[in-house]
N, C-alpha and C positions, 0 to 999 in steps of 0.2 A: 504494500500500500504506500503510495507516494504521499508526502505531506501536502502536496498541492492538488490532490484529487479531492472530490467532494467528501469522501470518507476521511481522508487525511485532515481536511479543514475542520470537519466536525470533531475529530479526535483532538486536534490542537485547541479548539475552543473550549473543550472540557477542562483544559489545563489553565486557562486564563483566570486570574484572580478577580477581575472585574466582571460585572454582569454583561453578557453579550447575548442578544437575541438574534436568531436567524429568522428573517421575515420573508414571507411570500410577496409576490408582486402587489397584492392588495394590502400589504403591511400587517397581515395577521401572523401570528407566531407559528413557525414551523418547528423550531427547536429553541431550547433555552439551556445555557450552560448552568452548572451547579450554582454559581454565584447569582445568576439571574433568578433561579428558583428560590434561593434564599431571600432575595430582595422582593420578588413579586409573589411568592408563595408557591406551593407545590404545583398548582395549576397556573403556570406562568402566562398562558394565553389569556386566562380570565383576569389575572393581575394586570397585564398589559392593556387589556380592554378598559378596565376600571381606571388605570392611570390616564389613558387617553381621554376618557370621559371627564375625569376630575380636572385635568389640565386645560381642557376646553379648546377654544378656537386658536389660541396662540400655538399650541403644539400641532394641531392639525394643519394650520397654515404653514408652519415650518416643515412638517413632513412633506407636504405637497411641493413646496418651493425647493426643498433640498433634493427630492427625487428627480424633479425636472432639471435642476442644475447639474447634478451628477450625470444624468443620462445625456445631457447636452455637452458634457466635457468641461463644465465650468465648476469653479469652487462653490460649494453649497454655502448658504447663509449660516451664520452662527445660530445654534439652537437657543430657544428662549430659556431664561433661567427658570428652573423648577425647584420648588421647595416642597418637601414631603411633609406629611402630617407630624412626623417625629422631629422635624426641624432640620433634617439633613437636606443638603442641596444636591441636585443631580445635573451633570453636564452630559449631554447626548452628542454622539457623533454617528453619522450614517455613512456606510461604505457599501459599494456595489460588489456583490459576488454573484454574478449572473448564474441563473435567472433570479436569484434572491437578493436580499439586502441583509447587511449586518448592522445591528444597532448596538453600539458600545455605550455603556453608562458608567460614568465616573461619579461615585458617591463621595461626598465630603462630609466631614463631621458636622453635627448640629451647630448652628450659630446661635448661641444663647445671648449674644451681645445686643442684638437688634430687638428693641421692644416691639411687641405685637401691635401696639398703637400705630407705629410708623407704617407697618404693612397694611393695616386696616385703612389708614388715611390714603395710601396709594391706591387701594382697591375700591374705595368708596365712589359711587357714581355721583354723589351729592357734593357740592362745594364745601370744603372743610380746610381748616388750617390748624396748626399746632403752634401755640405761642408760649413764651417764657412767662410764668406767673409773676415773677419778681419785677422784670423790666419791661414786659409787654412786647419784647422783640419777637418777630415771626421766625420760628425755627424751621418749619416745613409747611408746605401747602400742596394740595393735590391739583391735578390737571383740570378738574371741574372748577376749582376756585380760580385758577388762572384764566380759564375761558370766561368766567363771569366777571372777573375784575382784572383786565389787562393793566399792567403796571402796578401790580399788587403792592400793598404797603409793606414797609420794613418793620414798622411798630404799630401796635394797636393803641 
């Protein structure tokens, strides 16, 4: 068995410490290495489906754009940052292994330094800002606030 045959590739992926999914052309899971099964659960296909659903349009748009770019011989766009429920972050890379795709996931440790309030602020569809209680300085504001108030204030 050559390491570059389909069986050799699958055997090599079993040894990789990071999660790697072999995806069909419709981006459904064909195979998952042990690290991917640890990450997504014993049924990695269901875990991948749930992750795609939870990540929403950002991930789906990236998957579409990345597959088109790779197939056209261009560099794919960077994957959107994903944060898991446990606080870990995931960086995805998509590679072509015809007729399939390889999706590599690099998991990083949980980032406990960023308060959830900052993330909620960024995700809120309503205009919002975070101000310093002592001095009234605007610490952060979200895109909806910027759209409502161009040239947003520095102090309240």
